[in-house]
C-alpha positions as CSV (number, residue, x, y, z in Angstrom):
1,X,0.0,0.0,0.0
2,X,1.2,3.5,-0.9
3,X,2.5,5.1,2.4
4,X,0.7,8.4,1.6
5,X,-2.6,6.6,1.0
6,X,-2.1,4.6,4.2
7,X,-1.4,7.8,6.1
8,X,-4.5,9.5,4.7
9,X,-6.6,6.4,5.7
10,X,-5.3,6.6,9.3
11,X,-6.3,10.3,9.5
12,X,-9.8,9.7,8.0
13,X,-10.4,6.8,10.3
14,X,-9.3,8.9,13.3
15,X,-11.8,11.7,12.4
16,X,-14.7,9.3,11.7
17,X,-14.1,7.7,15.2
18,X,-14.0,11.2,16.8
19,X,-17.1,12.4,15.2
20,X,-19.1,9.3,15.9
21,X,-17.9,9.0,19.5
22,X,-18.9,12.6,20.3
23,X,-22.2,12.3,18.3
24,X,-23.2,9.3,20.4
25,X,-22.2,11.2,23.5
26,X,-24.2,14.2,22.4
27,X,-27.2,12.0,21.6
28,X,-27.6,11.4,25.3
29,X,-28.6,15.1,25.7
30,X,-30.6,15.7,22.5
31,X,-32.2,12.3,21.9
32,X,-31.9,13.1,18.2
33,X,-28.8,11.5,16.5
34,X,-29.2,13.6,13.4
35,X,-29.0,16.9,15.4
36,X,-26.2,15.4,17.5
37,X,-24.2,14.5,14.4
38,X,-24.7,18.0,12.9
39,X,-23.6,19.6,16.1
40,X,-20.4,17.6,16.1
41,X,-19.8,18.4,12.5
42,X,-20.0,22.1,13.5
43,X,-17.1,21.4,15.8
44,X,-15.1,19.6,13.2
45,X,-13.2,22.7,11.6
46,X,-12.0,23.9,15.0
47,X,-10.9,20.4,16.0
48,X,-9.1,19.8,12.7
49,X,-7.4,23.2,13.0
50,X,-6.2,22.6,16.6
51,X,-5.1,19.0,15.9
52,X,-3.0,19.9,12.9
53,X,-1.5,23.0,14.4
54,X,-0.3,20.6,17.1
55,X,0.6,17.8,14.7
56,X,2.6,19.7,12.1
57,X,4.0,22.7,14.1
58,X,4.0,22.3,17.9
59,X,5.1,18.7,18.2
60,X,8.0,18.7,15.7
61,X,9.2,22.2,16.4
62,X,8.8,22.3,20.2
63,X,8.0,19.0,21.8
64,X,10.6,16.9,19.9
65,X,13.2,19.6,20.5
66,X,12.7,19.3,24.3
67,X,11.1,22.8,24.6
68,X,8.4,21.4,26.8
69,X,7.5,24.7,28.5
70,X,7.1,26.5,25.2
71,X,5.1,23.6,23.9
72,X,2.6,23.7,26.8
73,X,2.3,27.5,26.5
74,X,1.7,27.6,22.8
75,X,-0.6,24.6,22.9
76,X,-2.7,26.2,25.6
77,X,-2.8,29.5,23.7
78,X,-3.9,27.8,20.5
79,X,-6.6,25.9,22.3
80,X,-7.9,29.1,24.0
81,X,-8.0,31.0,20.7
82,X,-9.6,28.2,18.7
83,X,-12.0,27.4,21.6
84,X,-13.1,31.1,21.9
85,X,-13.8,31.3,18.1
86,X,-15.7,28.0,18.2
87,X,-17.9,29.2,21.1
88,X,-18.9,32.4,19.4
89,X,-19.5,30.5,16.1
90,X,-21.9,28.1,18.0
91,X,-23.5,31.0,19.8
92,X,-24.2,33.1,16.7
93,X,-24.7,30.6,13.9
94,X,-25.3,27.0,15.1
95,X,-27.4,27.0,18.2
96,X,-30.1,29.4,16.8
97,X,-30.6,27.0,13.9
98,X,-30.2,23.6,15.5
99,X,-31.2,24.3,19.1
100,X,-33.2,27.5,19.3
101,X,-34.5,26.4,22.7
102,X,-31.0,26.7,24.2
103,X,-30.4,30.0,25.9
104,X,-26.7,30.8,26.2
105,X,-26.2,33.7,28.6
106,X,-23.8,36.4,27.6
107,X,-22.5,37.2,31.0
108,X,-18.7,37.1,31.4
109,X,-18.8,34.1,33.8
110,X,-21.2,32.2,31.5
111,X,-19.1,32.9,28.4
112,X,-15.9,31.9,30.1
113,X,-17.5,28.6,31.2
114,X,-18.8,27.9,27.7
115,X,-15.3,28.8,26.2
116,X,-13.8,26.3,28.8
117,X,-16.3,23.7,27.6
118,X,-15.2,24.3,24.0
119,X,-11.6,24.0,24.9
120,X,-12.2,20.7,26.6
121,X,-14.2,19.4,23.7
122,X,-11.4,20.4,21.3
123,X,-8.5,19.3,23.5
124,X,-9.6,15.7,23.7
125,X,-8.9,14.9,20.0
126,X,-5.7,16.9,20.3
127,X,-4.6,14.7,23.2
128,X,-5.6,11.5,21.3
129,X,-3.8,12.7,18.2
130,X,-0.7,13.6,20.1
131,X,-0.4,10.0,21.4
132,X,-1.0,8.7,17.9
133,X,1.6,11.1,16.4
134,X,4.3,10.2,19.0
135,X,3.6,6.4,18.5
136,X,3.7,6.7,14.6
137,X,6.9,8.7,14.6
138,X,8.5,6.3,17.1
139,X,7.4,3.4,15.0
140,X,8.8,5.0,11.8
141,X,12.1,5.8,13.5
142,X,12.3,2.3,14.8
143,X,11.6,0.8,11.4
144,X,14.2,3.1,9.8
145,X,16.8,2.1,12.4
146,X,15.9,-1.6,11.9
147,X,16.2,-1.2,8.1
148,X,19.6,0.6,8.5
149,X,20.8,-2.1,10.9
150,X,19.7,-4.8,8.4
151,X,21.4,-3.0,5.6
152,X,24.5,-2.6,7.7
153,X,24.5,-6.3,8.7
154,X,24.0,-7.3,5.0
155,X,26.8,-5.1,3.9
156,X,29.1,-6.4,6.6
157,X,28.2,-10.0,5.8
158,X,28.8,-9.4,2.1
159,X,32.2,-7.9,3.0
160,X,33.1,-10.8,5.3
161,X,32.1,-13.4,2.7
162,X,34.3,-11.6,0.1
163,X,37.3,-12.0,2.4
164,X,37.0,-15.8,2.3
165,X,39.8,-17.8,0.5
166,X,41.5,-15.2,-1.7
167,X,44.9,-16.7,-1.0
168,X,43.5,-20.2,-1.5
169,X,42.4,-19.4,-5.0
170,X,45.9,-17.9,-5.8
171,X,47.7,-20.9,-4.4
172,X,45.4,-23.4,-6.2
173,X,45.8,-21.8,-9.6
174,X,49.6,-21.8,-9.1
175,X,49.4,-25.5,-8.2
176,X,47.2,-26.3,-11.2
177,X,49.7,-24.6,-13.4
178,X,52.5,-26.6,-11.9
179,X,50.6,-29.9,-12.4
180,X,49.6,-29.0,-15.9
181,X,53.3,-28.4,-16.9
182,X,54.0,-31.9,-15.6
183,X,51.2,-33.3,-17.7
184,X,49.3,-34.6,-14.6
185,X,46.1,-36.4,-15.3
186,X,44.6,-34.9,-12.1
187,X,44.3,-31.4,-13.6
188,X,40.8,-31.8,-15.4
189,X,39.2,-33.2,-12.2
190,X,40.8,-30.5,-10.1
191,X,39.6,-27.8,-12.4
192,X,36.1,-29.2,-12.1
193,X,36.4,-29.2,-8.3
194,X,37.7,-25.6,-8.4
195,X,34.8,-24.6,-10.7
196,X,32.2,-26.2,-8.3
197,X,33.9,-24.5,-5.4
198,X,33.9,-21.0,-7.0
199,X,30.3,-21.5,-8.3
200,X,29.1,-22.0,-4.7
201,X,31.3,-19.3,-3.3
202,X,30.5,-16.6,-5.8
203,X,26.9,-17.4,-6.8
204,X,24.9,-19.8,-4.7
205,X,26.1,-18.6,-1.3
206,X,26.0,-14.8,-2.1
207,X,23.0,-12.8,-0.9
208,X,21.7,-15.6,1.3
209,X,22.2,-16.2,5.0
210,X,21.3,-19.9,5.0
211,X,22.5,-22.9,3.1
212,X,22.1,-26.7,3.7
213,X,24.7,-28.7,5.4
214,X,25.2,-31.1,2.5
215,X,26.4,-28.2,0.3
216,X,28.8,-27.1,3.0
217,X,30.2,-30.7,3.3
218,X,30.5,-30.9,-0.5
219,X,32.4,-27.6,-0.4
220,X,34.7,-29.0,2.3
221,X,35.3,-32.1,0.2
222,X,36.2,-30.0,-2.9
223,X,38.5,-27.9,-0.7
224,X,40.3,-30.9,0.8
225,X,40.8,-32.5,-2.6
226,X,42.3,-29.3,-4.0
227,X,44.5,-28.8,-1.0
228,X,45.8,-32.4,-0.8
229,X,46.7,-32.1,-4.5
230,X,48.9,-29.2,-3.5
231,X,50.6,-30.9,-0.6
232,X,50.4,-34.5,-1.9
233,X,52.0,-36.9,0.7
234,X,52.6,-34.2,3.3
235,X,49.1,-34.2,4.6
236,X,46.7,-37.0,5.7
237,X,43.0,-36.2,6.2
238,X,40.7,-38.4,8.3
239,X,37.0,-37.7,8.1
240,X,34.1,-39.0,10.1
241,X,30.6,-37.6,9.3
242,X,27.5,-38.7,11.1
243,X,24.6,-36.6,9.8
244,X,22.4,-38.7,7.4
245,X,19.9,-35.9,6.9
246,X,22.4,-33.2,6.0
247,X,20.3,-31.9,3.1
248,X,17.6,-31.0,5.6
249,X,19.9,-29.2,8.0
250,X,20.0,-25.4,7.5
251,X,23.3,-23.6,8.4
252,X,24.9,-20.3,7.6
253,X,27.0,-20.4,4.4
254,X,30.8,-20.9,4.7
255,X,30.3,-22.4,8.1
256,X,32.9,-25.1,8.0
257,X,35.4,-23.9,5.4
258,X,37.2,-21.3,7.6
259,X,37.9,-24.0,10.2
260,X,39.2,-26.5,7.6
261,X,41.1,-23.8,5.8
262,X,42.7,-22.8,9.1
263,X,43.9,-26.3,9.7
264,X,45.5,-26.5,6.3
265,X,47.0,-23.0,6.4
266,X,48.7,-23.4,9.8
267,X,49.0,-27.2,10.0
268,X,50.8,-27.8,6.7
269,X,54.1,-26.0,7.1
270,X,57.7,-26.5,6.2
271,X,58.7,-27.3,9.8
272,X,56.0,-30.0,9.9
273,X,57.0,-32.8,7.6
274,X,53.8,-34.7,7.9
275,X,50.5,-33.2,8.9
276,X,47.5,-35.1,10.1
277,X,44.1,-33.4,10.0
278,X,41.1,-35.1,11.7
279,X,37.6,-34.0,11.0
280,X,34.5,-35.1,12.9
281,X,30.9,-33.9,12.4
282,X,27.8,-35.1,14.1
283,X,24.1,-34.0,14.2
284,X,22.0,-35.1,17.1
285,X,19.3,-33.6,19.3
286,X,19.0,-30.4,17.3
287,X,22.8,-29.8,17.8
288,X,25.5,-29.8,15.2
289,X,29.0,-30.6,16.5
290,X,32.0,-30.1,14.3
291,X,35.5,-30.9,15.6
292,X,38.8,-30.5,13.7
293,X,42.3,-30.9,14.8
294,X,45.7,-30.7,13.1
295,X,49.4,-31.3,13.9
296,X,51.3,-28.1,14.6
297,X,55.0,-27.2,14.9
298,X,56.6,-27.1,18.3
299,X,56.2,-23.7,20.0
300,X,53.3,-22.8,17.9
301,X,50.8,-20.5,19.8
302,X,47.0,-20.3,19.7
303,X,47.3,-16.7,18.5
304,X,49.2,-17.8,15.4
305,X,46.7,-20.6,14.6
306,X,43.6,-18.5,15.1
307,X,43.8,-16.0,12.2
308,X,41.4,-13.7,10.4
309,X,39.4,-16.6,9.1
310,X,38.2,-17.6,12.6
311,X,37.6,-14.0,13.6
312,X,35.6,-13.6,10.4
313,X,33.6,-16.7,11.2
314,X,32.9,-15.5,14.8
315,X,31.7,-12.2,13.5
316,X,29.4,-13.7,10.9
317,X,27.8,-16.1,13.5
318,X,27.4,-13.2,15.9
319,X,25.5,-11.3,13.3
320,X,23.4,-14.2,12.1
321,X,22.8,-16.5,15.1
322,X,24.0,-14.8,18.3
323,X,23.9,-17.0,21.4
324,X,23.1,-20.1,19.3
325,X,26.7,-21.2,18.8
326,X,29.8,-22.0,20.7
327,X,33.3,-21.9,19.1
328,X,36.3,-23.1,21.2
329,X,39.9,-23.6,20.3
330,X,42.8,-25.2,22.3
331,X,46.3,-26.5,22.0
332,X,47.2,-29.9,23.6
333,X,50.7,-31.0,23.1
334,X,51.5,-30.8,19.4
335,X,47.9,-30.6,18.2
336,X,45.5,-27.7,17.6
337,X,41.8,-28.3,18.3
338,X,38.7,-26.4,17.2
339,X,35.2,-27.2,18.2
340,X,32.0,-25.6,16.9
341,X,28.6,-26.3,18.4
342,X,25.5,-25.0,16.7
343,X,21.9,-25.1,17.7
344,X,19.8,-26.2,14.8
345,X,16.3,-25.5,16.2
């Protein structure tokens, strides 16, 4: 629905409710709904004037700028002026036609009382509309802030995703070039794996915040095959996957790759002749458990092992599923361990 039309509809509904509510109230005095409705319609111009002076001028220029004293003074003054004009309009033009039997005295005390009555009658819709105005503005501001926050999160997630694996691609292409010069028969299959990897990374996983676990596991398999081709006999990968319904499990994209990449990046080093990487994944009781460990060089620290990839992963999970995951890392003897637990419900 067009916001302007929606806004107009809200205002029209407000005035219909006000007119009918006061007409029903006035009906108790006149016992004639038609006359009661006409009497309330006679009040409509003054009510509209007072409400929109408050709506468009006093609230935004005084109340919202914390000038409360000036707001109260100018609101009271506008109500007094509009109420006085309304009372004389009723006295001179409306009552003689609709209610000739009514005798309005012209004494000062009587007129002040009637003016006060008019002010009260006009002030009620002003008070109601003030509450509506404040709520609508608060809701719009809250919606704007939420939209900006969503856009900020989407931009940050897009940036974080774009940081994934740039050096991996560079190294893999170099490795494929080296294998191709040797006439290796592995090259066509590895190019296909790289194509699948890039297709998922650049297209399927972009612009979405959820993927299925099977795609993530396929991505891990492609990554491992490409990396083991680089390092050949220097790395041994053991995998144990216990999640038969992985296609039905929804997870954030690039959930596992940073952890696997981290193990290859820091586990397969010149000072470590042979690296063993162990991967374990289990889904049970609405909980995903992923563990990975790798051999490390002596004297290697947790700070060295936990690079930007893990920081990136933590930040993305904080944005997407805060308080629904746990990521722990540790070093025991010559092995580095990382464990990710993710609530699936």
